[in-house]
N, C-alpha and C positions, 0 to 999 in steps of 0.2 A: 400533462405529461404522466402516463401511467407507467411508472418505473417497476411495478410488479411485473405487468405484462413484458415489459423491455427485458426484464431479467428471464424471464420464461422462454422468450425468445431467443436470448443470448445464450442460454444453456442448450437449446437445441441446435444453435448454429456452431457451438465451438466444443461440444463435448466430445467429439471424436479426435480432436486434435491437442487437447489439455490431458493432464492427470487429473482424475478425482482422487485429491489428497486425503492421506488417512486422517482420522480423529482418534487421537492416542490419550488413553487415560494415564494421567501423571500421578503415581502414588506419591512422589516427593511433593508436589505441590498441593495434592488432595490433604496429606497429612499436615502440611505447614498451615492451612486455614480451616482444618476440620470440616471440610465439604469435600464436593467431587470436581476435579479440575481435569478438563480435556483440552488437548492441544491440536488445534486444525493446522496441520503441517504443511503450509505454503512454501515452507523452505525446501519441500522436496517437489516443488512443481517445476515444469520444464523452465528454462532459464533461472531456476532458483528463487524465484519470487512469484507473487501473486500477479504482478504486472502481466504477465503472459496472457491473462485472461481479456482483460479490457483491451489491450490493443489489438488482438486477434479479432475480438468482436467488432471493433470499429472498423478495421481494414476490410474484413468480410462484409460488413454493412455497405461499406463504400462500393465495392463490386457489385452487390446487388442493386445498388442505386445507379449503376453505369455511369459513375462519376469518373472521369478520366483524368483529372487535374493531378499535379504531384503531390503526394503525402509527405509532409514534414513533421518533426516533432523536436521538441526541446526536454532534455532529461540529464539527470545526475548519474544516471547507469540503467537501473531497473527496467523503467519503462522504456528507454533506448533500446535494451536488450531484447524485450518483450516485442517492441515495434519492428525491429530487425529481423528476428525470427519470422514474424508474420509476414513481413516483406518477402522474405525468401520462401517461404512456404507457399504463398500466394503468386509468387512471380510477379511482384509489383516493385517497380523502382521507387525508393525512397531515400529521404536524408534525415540523419539525426544530428542534431545541434547538441554539444555539450559545453558545460563551463569549463576552463582551463584546470580547474582543480577537480576534476572529476577522478574518482578512485581509479588508479591505474589498471586494477584487475577487472573491473567493469568495463572500461575502454577497450581492452584486449578481447574480452569476450564478445563485444559487440563486432570487433573486426573479424571475429571468426564467420560473420554473415556477410551476405552480398548486399551491402547497403553502403551508402555514401556518408561519411562522418566528417563534420566540420564543428571548429571549436569558435566559441565567443563569450566574453564575459567571465566572470572571477566567482560568480555564485548562481544558483539555480534560478532565481527570479528574474537577475539582469537577461540571462539567456533566454528565457521564456517570453519576456517581454519583447526583445529584439526579434525572436522568430515569429512572433504573431505579427508584428509589423512589417516583416519582410514578406510574409505569407499573404497579407492583404494587398502589397505592392506588386507582387509577382504574380497573384492569382493561384498560389498554392493552396492545399488543404491542409489546416494545421490541426495535427491530432494531439489534443492536449492531454497531459497526463491523469487529470482529472476532472477537468470543467467541460464535460461533455456527456449527455444522456447515455450515449452508446458505450462510453468508456466505464461509466458508473455501473451500467447494467452488466457488463463483463465482470467487474470486481463483485457485483452482487451475486454471481452464480456460487460464490463462496458460502453466501447465507442460504442458498437453495440447497446445496451439499450438506451444511451443517444441520439443517432440520431433517434431512433424509437419513442421517446418521444418529442425532439424538434428538428425540421427541420433548424432552422437559429441559428447560434453560432458563435459571434465573439471571445470568449475566453474560453479556459476549464483551470481552474486551479486545480493542483493537487499535494500533497505532494510527496517528492522524498526522498527516503532512498537509496535503492539499484537501482532503476530505473524501476522496473518490471511494476509498475501499470502505469507510465507516459508512458513507451515505448508501452505498449499494447494499451492504449487509443489512444495515438498519432499515432501509426501505422494505426490503423482503420479510425480514424477522419480525417487525413491529406490525406487519400486515398480517401474518400468520399467528404471531404469539404477542399480543399486544403488552403484556405483563413483563416482558423480557427488558431487563435494562441494557442499554448500550453505553458503553463506558469507553470514552476517548482517552488515549494516553500518548503524552507528547512530552519530549525533553524539555528541561527547563530552558536550555539554550536556544530552542526554536519553537515557541508557544503562540503562533501568531493566531491559529484558529480559536484556541481556548479562550484568549484574551478577548479576542473580537466576539465570540459567543456570550462570554459573561458580560461584556459591556452592552451587547445588542447592536454593535455597528462595526464595519470593517475598520480594522486597525493596522497600520503597517509597522511592523515590529522587526528591529534589526535582528537578524539571526547570529549566533556566536558558533564557532566551531564545534560539531558534537559528532560523538560516534554514531549517532542516528542520521548519517548522511542521506539516507533513502527518504528521510521524512523532512530533510532540513528545507528552509526556505518559508517565504510567506505563500500566498495566494492571491489570485486577482481580486480586485475590489468586486467586480460583477459576477463572480464565480456561484454558479447555481449549487455548489456544495455549501456555501455559506448558510443559506436558507435551510437547507436539509439538515444539517448539523445542528442548527437551532431547533429544528423541530424533532429530531432523532435522538440526539446524543444526551442522556440523562446526566451526565457527569463527565468531568476530565480530571485526570490525575497527572501531576507533572514529575518527573523522574531526573535524578540528578546524574552526572556522567559516571560517577563512583557506582550508582545503582545498576545503571547499564552495564558496566564491566562485572559486576558481581552476576548479574543474570546471565550474561554470556558464558561465564566460567562455570556456573551452576547448571546450564543446560548441556554442557559437555560432561561434567561430572556426573550428572545424575540420569541423563538420557543419550549420552554419547553422541549428540547433534550439533553441528555447527551452525551458529546463527548470526546474523549480522545485526548491527546496533539498533535498527527501527525494529526488529523483532524482539530485542533484549528489552526495550522499552515496555513492550506489553508485559512480558513475564514479570519486570521488575514493578510493574503496577500492582499486582497481586502481592508480591513480596512486601511491598511497602506498609500495608495495613492489613494482614492477613485474617484477623480476627473479623473484620468489616464483612468478609464473605463466608463466615462460620455457617454450616448447615445448609449451603446454597450450591446450586450446580453451576459450573462456569465453563465457557468455552474461552480460551485464549487464540487468537489468531496468530500464529507464528509466520509473521509476513515474508520472511526472506533468509537466504543464507549467503549472501554474496559480499562476504567481507574480506578486505584486503589482508592476504598472508602476514605482512609486516604488523598490521594492526592487531590481528588475532594474537601473533607471537607476542607482543608488547603487552596485551591485556592477560595473556596466559603465566607472563612472568612477573607481573606487578604484584 
């Protein structure tokens, strides 16, 4: 599997239907670590997160392959939103399955598109396992949020954009859930800039990938409630992202809920930008130990903006 070529193909396939998001120099974060810090603003992407890329690439690829089976997916919100938008854009009938505890604002956003919505389970992993089983039984095409080369390639277009925008990078920090985002970015960047460190960022309450990589084998870790709902839950034992993360991710940083809150408040204070919890994880990972990044150039992937209004209000008032 040549992921670099797939990412190049994905870029050509989707570039006219997504935003090339800005790479913003952050004086605040640069001063914090005595380095140069850039923010890749996927919070300003169509649908409010990077997930618009992978799902669109996958569904366009399905059309190119003349596959006529019904596409379905499971999502906590952002992937479902990207999937729904891609279905409407391409005039495809699809179904999004969500856990019953999905964030209301994300569910309402999905409802804005012409896509079927169903609910099952009380956590993302349970929903995902159910939908994969149903897809096998019904002959549907399951569009994974992360465990698919075309999904990974779509997310990897962020890596291509970053290198088009900034030639020298010492570290890239990105939040990890199932691993699709960091696998795509890491595959492209490591091929072009092999000395660049790829750093995975996870909430302490949902660290399945980092724990699994550190012990060298799949670990099913129970997730606790976290503000980083976009990265919450585990991943499939046979996920291709696991081997990719073992190969590509140089280190992991774990972040507390208080650190996520602080990052969300700080992004509003310093950049007047609303971000969701999963994006706060990556910002907080630099702030946790800023001296580690002194005299280096960093890119932090700000992966999304889809935070529930009541959650944001509680964070700002705390």
